C-alpha positions in Angstrom: -90.0 67.0 -80.4 -88.1 63.3 -80.6 -88.5 62.8 -77.5 -92.4 63.6 -77.0 -92.2 61.6 -80.1 -90.1 58.5 -77.8 -92.7 58.7 -74.4 -95.8 59.0 -77.0 -94.4 55.4 -78.6 -93.4 53.9 -75.7 -97.0 54.7 -73.8 -99.0 53.4 -76.5 -96.1 50.2 -76.8 -97.1 49.7 -73.1 -100.7 49.9 -73.7 -100.5 47.2 -76.2 -98.2 44.6 -74.8 -96.8 45.7 -71.7 -99.6 47.3 -69.6 -99.7 44.5 -67.4 -95.8 44.1 -66.1 -96.2 48.5 -65.9 -98.7 48.4 -63.6 -97.6 45.8 -61.8 -94.3 47.8 -61.6 -96.9 50.6 -60.3 -98.2 49.1 -58.0 -94.5 48.8 -56.2 -94.4 52.8 -56.0 -93.4 54.2 -52.9 -93.1 58.0 -54.2 -96.1 60.7 -53.1 -95.7 62.6 -55.7 -97.2 59.5 -58.0 -100.5 60.4 -57.8 -102.1 57.3 -60.1 -102.6 54.0 -59.3 -103.3 51.9 -62.1 -102.9 52.9 -65.9 -106.0 52.4 -68.3 -105.9 55.2 -70.9 -102.6 57.0 -72.2 -103.4 60.0 -70.5 -103.4 58.6 -66.8 -99.1 58.4 -67.7 -98.9 61.9 -68.2 -99.8 62.1 -64.1 -95.7 61.2 -63.5 -93.1 62.3 -64.1 -90.9 61.1 -66.9 -88.3 60.4 -64.8 -90.3 58.5 -62.6 -91.9 56.7 -66.4 -88.2 54.9 -66.6 -88.0 54.5 -63.7 -91.3 51.3 -63.6 -89.9 51.5 -66.7 -86.9 50.0 -66.0 -88.7 47.8 -62.4 -91.4 46.1 -64.6 -88.2 44.9 -66.8 -90.1 46.8 -69.9 -86.7 48.5 -70.9 -83.1 47.7 -70.5 -80.8 48.7 -67.9 -78.9 50.3 -71.2 -82.3 51.5 -72.6 -83.0 53.3 -69.0 -79.7 55.1 -69.4 -79.8 56.5 -72.2 -83.8 58.0 -71.8 -82.6 59.5 -68.4 -79.4 60.7 -70.5 -82.1 62.3 -73.7 -84.1 63.5 -70.2 -81.5 65.5 -68.9 -80.3 66.7 -71.8 -84.4 67.9 -73.8 -84.4 69.8 -69.5 -81.6 71.4 -70.6 -82.8 73.0 -73.7 -86.0 73.0 -72.5 -85.2 75.3 -70.2 -83.7 79.0 -70.3 -80.1 78.3 -69.7 -76.8 79.6 -71.4 -76.1 76.1 -73.3 -75.5 75.7 -77.1 -76.6 72.5 -78.7 -74.5 72.0 -82.1 -76.2 69.5 -85.1 -74.0 67.1 -84.2 -76.1 66.7 -80.7 -79.3 67.3 -82.6 -78.2 64.7 -84.5 -77.0 61.9 -81.8 -80.2 62.7 -79.6 -83.0 61.8 -82.3 -81.1 59.1 -83.5 -80.1 57.1 -79.8 -83.7 57.6 -79.3 -85.2 56.4 -83.2 -82.0 53.7 -83.1 -82.6 52.2 -79.5 -85.8 52.8 -78.0 -88.5 53.5 -80.9 -87.4 51.0 -82.9 -86.3 49.1 -80.5 -90.4 48.6 -79.3 -92.5 48.5 -82.8 -95.8 48.7 -82.2 
């Protein structure tokens, strides 16, 4: 849920403050898996993989390289947890996951 909150927050932030920059980065896309050409509404973001969304945020200079690293790391963790696997997730990892996203993404890009 913390991951979904973070993505939703970033979608809202971009729509409100950085849509031109994001669309400029999106216009440079060469990946055929990304079908959307321009973002005009929130649902348009769902037309790309979350990893590509992070890439476009970095290309458009909406996020720093450090924030990109955090988002990619948390996306990998989320993917490991969202699909059947034999890994155990301890409370400390959950707390780290939530704190990292809230402190370094949600609060850093206020609406």
